[in-house]
C-alpha positions in Angstrom: -33.9 37.2 56.9 -33.0 35.7 53.8 -30.1 37.3 52.3 -28.8 37.2 48.8 -25.2 37.8 49.7 -23.2 38.0 52.7 -21.4 41.0 51.0 -21.9 43.3 48.1 -18.7 45.1 46.7 -20.0 47.9 44.4 -16.9 48.4 41.7 -14.6 46.4 40.4 -11.4 48.3 40.5 -8.0 47.6 42.4 -9.9 48.9 45.9 -13.3 46.5 44.8 -11.4 43.4 43.9 -8.6 43.4 46.4 -11.4 44.0 49.1 -12.4 40.2 47.6 -9.3 38.9 47.7 -8.4 40.0 51.2 -11.5 38.8 52.8 -10.9 35.3 50.6 -7.5 35.0 52.2 -8.7 36.2 55.6 -12.0 34.2 55.8 -11.9 31.4 52.8 -15.7 30.2 53.7 -17.0 33.7 53.1 -15.8 33.8 49.6 -18.2 32.1 47.6 -20.9 34.5 49.3 -19.1 37.6 48.2 -20.6 39.3 45.1 -18.9 42.0 43.0 -20.7 44.2 40.8 -18.8 46.2 38.2 -21.0 48.6 35.8 -18.7 48.1 32.7 -17.7 45.1 30.8 -14.0 43.8 31.5 -11.5 44.2 29.8 -12.6 48.2 30.2 -10.7 51.3 29.6 -10.0 53.4 33.0 -8.2 56.7 32.1 -5.2 56.7 34.6 -1.5 57.5 34.3 -1.1 53.9 35.4 2.1 54.2 38.2 2.0 51.7 41.1 4.3 51.4 43.6 6.3 49.0 45.0 3.8 48.8 48.2 1.0 47.6 46.0 2.8 45.0 44.3 4.1 43.8 48.0 0.7 43.8 49.4 -0.9 41.6 46.4 2.1 39.2 46.8 1.3 39.2 50.2 -2.3 38.0 49.4 -0.8 35.2 46.5 -2.3 37.3 43.7 0.7 39.1 42.0 -0.5 40.3 38.8 1.4 39.6 35.8 0.2 42.3 33.0 2.5 44.1 30.4 4.0 47.0 32.4 7.2 49.5 32.4 9.4 49.0 35.2 10.4 52.7 36.9 13.7 53.0 39.2 13.2 56.5 40.1 11.3 60.0 40.2 12.3 63.7 38.4 10.8 66.5 39.7 11.1 70.3 38.0 10.1 73.2 39.7 10.5 76.7 38.8 13.9 77.1 39.9 15.1 73.5 38.7 15.5 70.1 38.5 16.0 67.3 40.8 16.0 63.4 40.6 16.1 60.1 42.5 16.5 56.8 41.5 16.8 54.1 44.3 15.7 51.5 41.9 12.8 49.1 41.4 10.4 51.7 43.0 7.3 50.4 40.6 5.8 50.2 37.4 3.5 51.4 35.0 0.3 49.3 34.0 -2.4 49.6 31.9 -5.8 49.7 34.0 -7.5 47.7 31.1 -5.3 44.8 31.5 -4.4 45.4 35.2 -8.0 45.7 36.7 -9.3 42.6 34.4 -6.4 40.5 35.9 -7.4 41.3 39.7 -11.2 40.6 38.9 -10.1 37.1 37.3 -8.1 36.7 40.3 -10.8 37.3 42.6 -13.1 35.0 40.9 -10.5 32.3 41.0 -11.2 32.7 45.0 -14.5 31.9 44.5 -15.9 35.5 44.6 -18.5 35.8 42.2 -17.5 38.7 39.9 -20.7 40.1 37.6 -19.6 42.9 35.3 -22.2 44.7 33.1 -24.6 45.5 36.1 -25.0 48.8 37.5 -26.2 49.8 41.0 -28.9 52.3 40.5 -29.9 52.9 44.6 -29.1 51.6 48.1 -31.2 51.5 51.1 -30.3 50.3 54.3 -33.0 48.5 56.4 -31.2 47.8 59.4 -31.2 44.4 60.9 -32.8 43.6 57.4 -29.8 44.3 55.6 -28.7 46.3 52.4 -31.1 46.2 49.7 -29.1 47.0 46.0 -31.4 47.8 43.3 -29.3 47.0 40.3 -29.6 46.6 36.5 -29.9 43.0 37.1 -32.5 43.5 40.0 -32.8 43.8 43.7 -29.9 42.3 45.9 -30.0 42.2 49.9 -26.9 42.0 51.6 -25.7 41.4 55.1 -22.9 44.4 54.3 -21.8 46.2 51.4 -18.6 47.9 50.5 -18.7 50.9 48.2 -15.0 50.8 46.0 -16.7 53.1 43.2 -14.5 55.8 42.8 -15.3 59.3 42.6 -19.0 59.1 41.6 -19.8 56.5 44.3 -23.5 55.7 44.3 -22.5 54.2 48.0 -20.8 57.5 49.3 -24.2 59.4 48.2 -26.4 56.9 49.8 -24.3 58.0 53.3 -25.1 61.5 52.7 -21.3 62.6 53.1 -21.4 64.7 49.9 -18.8 64.9 47.2 -15.9 66.5 49.3 -13.7 69.7 49.4 -10.8 68.0 48.3 -10.9 66.9 44.2 -8.9 67.0 41.1 -9.2 67.0 37.4 -6.9 65.1 35.2 -6.7 65.3 31.5 -4.1 62.6 29.9 -3.2 61.4 26.5 -0.7 58.2 25.1 1.8 59.7 22.7 4.8 58.4 20.7 8.0 59.0 22.3 9.8 62.4 21.6 13.6 63.3 20.8 13.7 65.3 23.9 11.8 62.8 26.5 13.9 62.0 29.5 14.7 58.6 31.1 12.1 56.0 30.5 13.0 54.6 33.7 11.7 57.6 35.7 8.0 59.3 36.8 8.8 62.9 35.5 6.7 65.4 37.3 6.8 69.2 36.3 5.4 71.6 38.9 6.8 74.6 36.9 4.0 76.5 36.4 3.5 78.6 39.7 -0.1 79.3 38.6 -1.4 75.8 38.3 -2.2 74.0 41.4 -0.9 70.9 40.3 1.7 69.3 37.7 2.2 68.0 34.3 3.6 64.3 34.3 5.5 61.9 31.8 5.2 58.5 32.9 6.8 55.8 30.1 3.6 53.4 29.2 3.4 50.2 26.9 0.5 49.7 24.8 0.0 46.2 22.6 4.0 45.8 23.0 4.5 49.5 21.6 6.6 52.1 23.6 4.6 55.2 24.2 4.2 58.1 26.8 1.6 58.9 29.1 1.4 62.8 29.2 -1.2 64.7 31.5 -2.2 67.4 33.5 -3.3 67.3 37.1 -5.0 70.1 38.8 -6.2 70.5 42.2 -9.5 72.1 43.4 -10.4 73.1 46.9 -13.7 75.3 46.1 -16.8 74.1 48.2 -19.4 71.8 46.9 -22.6 71.0 47.7 -23.2 68.2 49.8 -26.9 67.1 48.2 -25.1 67.1 44.5 -24.4 64.1 42.6 -21.4 66.0 40.9 -18.8 68.3 42.0 -19.7 72.2 42.1 -16.9 73.0 40.0 -17.9 74.8 36.4 -17.6 72.1 33.4 -15.5 74.6 31.4 -12.6 73.7 34.1 -11.7 70.2 32.4 -12.0 71.9 29.0 -9.4 74.6 30.5 -7.1 71.8 31.5 -7.2 70.6 27.7 -6.1 73.6 26.7 -3.3 73.7 28.5 -2.4 70.3 27.7 -2.5 70.9 24.1 -0.2 73.8 24.3 2.3 71.6 26.1 2.2 68.9 23.5 2.8 71.5 20.6 5.5 72.8 22.4 6.9 69.4 22.3 6.3 69.0 18.3 3.7 66.8 19.0 0.0 67.0 16.8 -2.3 67.8 19.9 -5.2 67.4 17.4 -4.2 64.0 16.7 -4.3 62.7 20.8 -7.2 61.2 22.0 -7.8 63.1 25.4 -9.0 61.3 28.3 -10.7 63.4 31.3 -11.2 62.3 34.8 -11.9 63.4 38.1 -10.1 62.3 41.5 -11.1 62.8 45.4 -8.4 64.0 48.3 -9.0 62.0 51.6 -10.1 64.0 54.4 -9.9 63.2 57.7 -13.1 64.4 59.0 -15.2 62.2 56.3 -17.3 59.5 57.8 -16.6 56.2 55.9 -19.3 54.0 57.2 -23.0 53.8 58.6 -25.2 50.6 59.5 -24.6 48.3 57.1 -22.3 50.6 54.4 -18.9 51.5 54.3 -16.2 53.4 51.8 -12.9 52.1 50.7 -10.3 53.6 47.8 -11.3 56.5 46.2 -14.8 56.2 47.1 -13.3 57.6 50.7 -10.4 59.4 49.3 -6.8 59.1 48.1 -3.6 61.4 47.9 -4.7 64.7 46.7 -1.3 66.1 46.5 -0.2 64.0 43.6 -3.2 61.6 42.7 -1.6 58.4 43.3 -4.2 56.1 43.7 -3.4 52.4 42.5 -1.5 51.4 45.6 -3.2 53.1 48.0 -6.8 51.2 46.8 -5.0 48.0 46.9 -3.9 49.4 50.6 -7.6 50.3 51.4 -8.7 46.7 49.9 -6.2 44.7 52.1 -7.4 46.6 55.2 -11.2 46.5 54.3 -11.1 42.4 53.8 -9.3 42.0 57.1 -11.8 44.3 58.8 -15.0 42.7 57.0 -13.2 39.1 58.3 -13.5 39.8 61.9 -16.7 41.8 61.6 -18.6 38.5 59.9 -16.7 36.7 62.5 -18.6 38.7 65.5 -21.8 38.8 63.8 -24.5 36.7 64.3 -25.7 34.3 61.4 -28.5 35.6 59.4 -28.4 39.0 60.6 -27.1 42.3 59.0 -23.3 43.1 59.8 -22.6 46.5 61.8 -19.4 48.0 59.8 -19.5 51.4 61.6 -16.1 50.3 63.1 -14.6 50.5 59.7 -14.4 54.3 60.5 -11.8 54.3 63.5 -10.0 51.1 62.4 -9.3 52.8 59.0 -8.4 55.7 60.7 -5.6 54.3 63.0 -4.3 52.7 60.1 -1.0 53.4 58.6 -2.5 54.5 55.1 -4.8 56.9 56.8 -1.6 58.2 59.0 -0.1 58.9 55.5 -2.9 60.5 54.2 -3.3 62.6 56.9 0.0 63.9 56.3 0.1 64.3 52.5 -3.2 66.2 53.3 -1.7 69.0 56.3 1.4 69.0 53.4 -1.1 69.8 50.4 -2.2 72.8 52.5 1.3 73.8 52.6 2.2 73.3 49.2 -0.5 74.5 47.4 -0.7 77.5 49.8 1.9 80.2 50.9 4.9 77.8 51.3 5.0 76.4 47.6 8.2 78.4 46.6 10.0 77.3 49.7 9.0 73.9 49.7 10.5 73.6 46.1 13.5 75.2 46.8 13.6 72.9 49.6 13.4 69.6 47.1 15.9 71.2 45.2 18.6 72.0 47.6 18.0 68.5 49.5 18.1 65.8 46.8 17.5 63.3 49.9 14.0 64.7 50.1 12.8 63.3 46.8 15.1 60.1 47.3 13.1 59.5 50.6 9.9 60.1 48.8 10.9 57.7 45.9 11.7 55.0 48.5 8.2 55.7 50.7 6.5 54.9 47.0 8.6 51.3 46.7 8.0 51.0 50.4 11.6 50.4 50.7 13.2 51.0 54.3 14.8 54.4 54.7 18.2 55.0 56.2 17.4 56.7 59.6 20.3 59.1 58.8 19.0 60.3 55.4 15.6 60.8 57.2 17.2 62.7 60.0 18.9 65.1 57.1 16.1 65.8 55.3 14.0 66.8 58.8 16.8 69.0 59.8 17.5 70.6 56.5 13.7 71.1 56.5 13.7 72.8 59.8 16.4 75.2 59.1 14.2 76.2 55.8 11.3 77.1 58.3 13.5 78.7 60.8 15.0 80.8 57.7 11.5 81.6 56.3 10.3 82.9 59.8 13.2 85.1 60.8 12.7 86.9 57.2 9.2 87.3 57.7 9.7 88.8 61.3 12.4 91.0 59.5 10.1 92.4 57.4 7.1 93.0 59.7 7.1 96.7 60.5 8.0 97.6 63.8 4.9 98.4 66.6 
């Protein structure tokens, strides 16, 4: 069987371009037979708050692909809850980038490794023909490949071809870029405000820079966990939900003395990682947000990079094991991914999500405020910095005490039988 490409990557964000870079790093001879399709033209705007943890940059550096674009260095995180604020600044935990420049630079790095990057090409249909490979119907014609990776985000056509549905954990976000205000917090910190107990999410304020101008990315993130229609191309949530978020953000902007009407709002959706989701079938597999990211915070860039590194390494091995001229079975991606550090991290966050956005939100917020080391350890994790075991132990001990106190309090309120 004649193939047009060894591998096709659908989606040219960080997950897709880093999959290409990782594969080219692990198997340089394959790079020239890899095609990446991006439906937009680079440089393209991509709504995103733009925070990338040190882990993501460290992974890129290991691939020889450090991306130097205009950015704001970040030293720490601040968190505001109903009962107060906490701050942790380990130093150099990451940076804030603009996806327009960052994604374009990554695509350029992949092209320099020999990968064929085709922007302005949409993928409109996918069918797996077994030993004959995977056929993609694109705006530039049909392409047959030995394997396909779906890195095409929330609306992933590759995911839909697998029939795994939209997913039950999804989020909506609205963001704007504004001038700084007198009351803004330290620009070296990422600020999260979860002080509204009726919001299953948070407001954010991240420092950013656009064309050399220091601005602030302000937004609102809300998690939704309602049921979905597995056959639907879109989430089952009503369209009015995003508009409601916009009104909440407008109120916040006005409270800061900003003209909400003068701000250009950017709306987007995100998908959370769900451990039971099937990530591969036949010659098709998912990575990045098409597979799912952290639904607690919506952090996605560093996780997309880690997905790409893992996917590239996996594919290099899969192609080595497969006979030439035949489709590549990538079903092994499911167990390989779910054994990874990334999947363990995402599973933990998924469990935490159900606690925080469930009956224990008040207790967990109080825990963060009473135990500043918890936020410090979290910031170090974001940066991939090594945490001191004593600090982790103190956080775990404090958390255990809070659980015991909570349990005894509930038992004391329970009516006698």
